[in-house]
C-alpha positions in Angstrom: 43.6 -87.7 -6.4 46.8 -88.7 -9.2 45.8 -92.7 -8.1 42.3 -92.6 -8.8 42.4 -91.0 -12.2 45.4 -93.9 -13.1 42.9 -96.5 -12.1 39.9 -95.3 -13.8 42.3 -95.0 -17.3 43.2 -98.4 -16.7 39.2 -99.4 -16.2 39.0 -97.7 -19.4 41.7 -98.8 -21.8 40.3 -102.5 -20.6 36.6 -101.9 -21.3 37.8 -101.0 -24.6 40.3 -104.1 -25.3 37.4 -106.0 -24.1 34.8 -104.3 -26.3 37.7 -104.9 -29.7 37.9 -108.3 -28.7 34.4 -109.1 -28.7 34.2 -107.7 -32.0 37.8 -109.4 -33.3 36.2 -112.2 -32.1 32.3 -112.1 -33.9 32.5 -109.3 -36.4 36.0 -111.0 -37.8 34.9 -114.4 -38.5 31.3 -112.4 -40.1 34.1 -109.6 -42.1 35.8 -113.1 -42.8 33.3 -115.2 -43.9 30.6 -113.1 -45.7 33.1 -111.0 -47.7 36.3 -112.5 -47.5 35.3 -115.4 -48.2 32.6 -115.0 -50.6 29.4 -116.8 -50.6 28.8 -121.0 -50.4 28.3 -122.3 -53.9 24.6 -122.8 -54.7 23.2 -126.6 -55.1 24.6 -128.3 -57.9 21.4 -127.3 -60.5 20.4 -129.1 -63.5 23.2 -128.0 -66.7 23.4 -126.8 -70.3 23.4 -128.1 -73.3 19.0 -127.0 -72.5 16.0 -127.7 -74.8 16.2 -127.1 -78.1 12.7 -128.1 -79.2 14.7 -129.7 -81.9 13.8 -133.4 -82.9 16.0 -135.6 -81.1 15.3 -138.9 -82.4 17.5 -141.2 -81.1 18.9 -144.8 -82.6 15.5 -146.9 -81.4 14.3 -144.5 -83.8 12.0 -142.9 -80.7 11.1 -138.9 -80.3 12.8 -138.6 -76.7 13.5 -141.7 -75.8 16.8 -142.9 -74.2 18.5 -145.6 -76.6 19.2 -148.3 -74.3 22.9 -149.3 -73.6 26.0 -148.1 -71.2 25.7 -144.5 -70.9 28.8 -143.2 -69.7 29.6 -139.6 -67.4 31.3 -137.0 -68.5 34.1 -134.0 -67.4 31.5 -131.7 -67.2 29.7 -134.4 -64.4 30.5 -132.9 -60.6 30.1 -134.1 -57.0 30.9 -133.0 -53.2 29.4 -132.3 -50.1 28.0 -129.4 -48.1 28.2 -129.5 -44.6 26.9 -126.5 -42.5 29.6 -124.9 -39.7 29.6 -122.8 -37.4 32.8 -120.3 -36.7 32.2 -117.3 -33.2 28.9 -117.9 -33.7 28.5 -117.2 -37.4 27.1 -119.8 -39.4 28.6 -121.1 -43.2 28.2 -123.3 -45.7 31.4 -126.2 -46.2 31.5 -126.8 -49.7 33.7 -128.6 -51.9 33.7 -130.9 -55.1 35.5 -132.4 -57.9 35.0 -133.4 -62.0 37.0 -136.4 -61.2 34.7 -139.0 -61.5 34.3 -141.8 -63.3 30.8 -144.6 -63.9 28.4 -145.5 -66.7 24.5 -146.6 -65.9 23.2 -148.6 -68.5 19.2 -148.0 -69.8 17.5 -151.0 -71.1 13.7 -150.2 -72.0 12.1 -148.2 -69.8 14.6 -149.5 -67.3 17.8 -148.2 -65.5 19.5 -152.0 -64.5 23.1 -151.4 -63.6 25.1 -148.2 -62.7 28.6 -148.2 -60.9 30.4 -144.7 -60.5 34.2 -143.9 -58.7 35.3 -140.4 -57.7 38.6 -139.4 -56.8 38.3 -138.0 -53.1 42.2 -136.2 -52.8 40.5 -134.1 -55.8 37.9 -132.1 -54.0 38.3 -128.7 -52.9 36.5 -126.3 -51.1 37.4 -122.2 -50.7 40.0 -123.0 -48.0 43.1 -124.5 -48.4 42.7 -124.8 -44.2 39.7 -127.1 -44.8 41.4 -129.2 -47.3 44.4 -130.1 -44.7 41.7 -131.6 -42.8 39.3 -133.0 -44.9 42.2 -135.1 -47.3 43.9 -136.3 -43.0 42.3 -136.3 -40.7 39.2 -136.1 -41.7 39.0 -138.6 -44.6 41.9 -139.5 -44.5 42.6 -139.7 -47.8 46.2 -141.3 -48.3 44.5 -144.2 -47.4 40.7 -144.9 -48.9 41.6 -142.7 -51.9 38.3 -143.3 -54.4 34.5 -143.0 -53.0 32.3 -145.3 -54.5 28.5 -146.3 -55.5 27.3 -149.0 -57.0 23.2 -149.9 -57.8 21.9 -153.0 -56.4 18.2 -152.5 -58.0 16.2 -151.3 -61.2 15.6 -147.9 -61.7 11.7 -147.8 -64.0 10.6 -145.2 -65.3 7.9 -146.2 -66.2 8.1 -144.5 -69.3 10.5 -143.0 -72.2 10.5 -139.3 -71.2 10.2 -137.0 -73.6 13.3 -134.8 -74.0 13.8 -131.9 -71.9 11.3 -133.4 -69.4 12.2 -134.0 -66.5 11.6 -137.9 -64.1 12.5 -138.6 -59.7 13.1 -142.7 -59.1 13.9 -144.1 -56.2 17.9 -145.3 -56.0 18.7 -148.0 -53.3 22.5 -148.9 -53.9 25.9 -149.1 -52.0 27.8 -145.9 -51.3 31.4 -146.7 -50.0 33.1 -143.6 -48.3 36.0 -143.9 -45.6 36.5 -147.5 -45.9 33.1 -148.3 -45.3 30.4 -149.9 -47.7 27.2 -149.0 -46.9 22.9 -149.4 -48.2 21.6 -146.0 -49.2 18.0 -145.1 -49.9 17.7 -141.5 -52.0 15.8 -139.6 -54.6 17.1 -138.0 -57.5 15.9 -136.2 -60.6 16.7 -136.7 -63.8 16.3 -135.6 -68.0 17.0 -136.0 -71.5 18.0 -133.7 -73.2 19.4 -133.5 -76.7 21.3 -136.6 -76.7 22.7 -136.7 -73.4 21.2 -137.8 -69.5 21.8 -135.4 -66.6 21.2 -136.8 -63.4 20.9 -134.5 -59.9 20.4 -135.3 -56.3 22.0 -135.5 -53.1 22.3 -138.1 -50.1 22.0 -137.7 -46.3 25.8 -139.4 -44.7 25.9 -139.2 -40.8 29.3 -138.9 -40.1 30.0 -141.9 -37.2 28.0 -144.3 -39.6 30.6 -144.3 -42.4 33.4 -144.4 -39.4 34.3 -140.1 -40.3 35.9 -138.1 -37.2 33.2 -134.5 -37.1 34.9 -132.2 -38.8 35.3 -130.1 -36.5 38.3 -128.4 -35.4 39.7 -125.3 -33.9 36.6 -122.3 -33.5 35.0 -124.7 -36.4 32.3 -126.5 -35.5 29.9 -128.6 -37.8 27.3 -130.7 -36.9 27.3 -134.5 -37.7 25.5 -135.0 -40.9 26.5 -133.7 -44.2 24.4 -133.9 -47.9 27.1 -135.9 -50.8 26.0 -133.9 -54.0 25.9 -134.6 -57.5 24.9 -133.4 -60.5 25.9 -136.2 -63.5 26.0 -136.5 -67.9 25.7 -139.0 -69.2 26.6 -139.3 -72.8 25.3 -143.4 -75.1 28.6 -145.4 -75.9 
């Protein structure tokens, strides 16, 4: 009789232990992702300044048109990655970003004739230091490949000078270098001219294997084999 009671007691505690483990495995990541880790940043969008409605005559004398010449990226520009990851069945978006961007576009009438950009990959950070360690080490190896670059290879025809505050979508073709590998990419961007500032917004799909980038999965975290390079760039003339 006593032996049966001990067996039942042991089985009950075993069941409680298994249930607790299941809660820790499933519920723990849920709490961490949604309450401790916080929500992933929203996709990048146009930032201030917003259209003022004032007369924005440029040096060319045309209201709402962008002056010819070189436009330089400003320090409030943002570029980064967005990757879907799963931790014990709980979905999450991993997002890392940086403002360490240099580069410019060249405007000639209604055509963007040139564009080059360089990103300091060593400055890309997310909300998790462990993820950043993987990014800088095994994944992107930023010691060996500290920068990423993009160079426009075909002019972008705008068709007409944009009105102040109005947006325009264009197809872009260029050479993107990541992880020491250069490939041709084609993607869409949306741009607008607001109060003497050119703003450009877009994403570039990236399949990691195409650039020799190891899959970001590590430990209990699994990720898709692709992600997005997202950017919001602001430019000033001069």
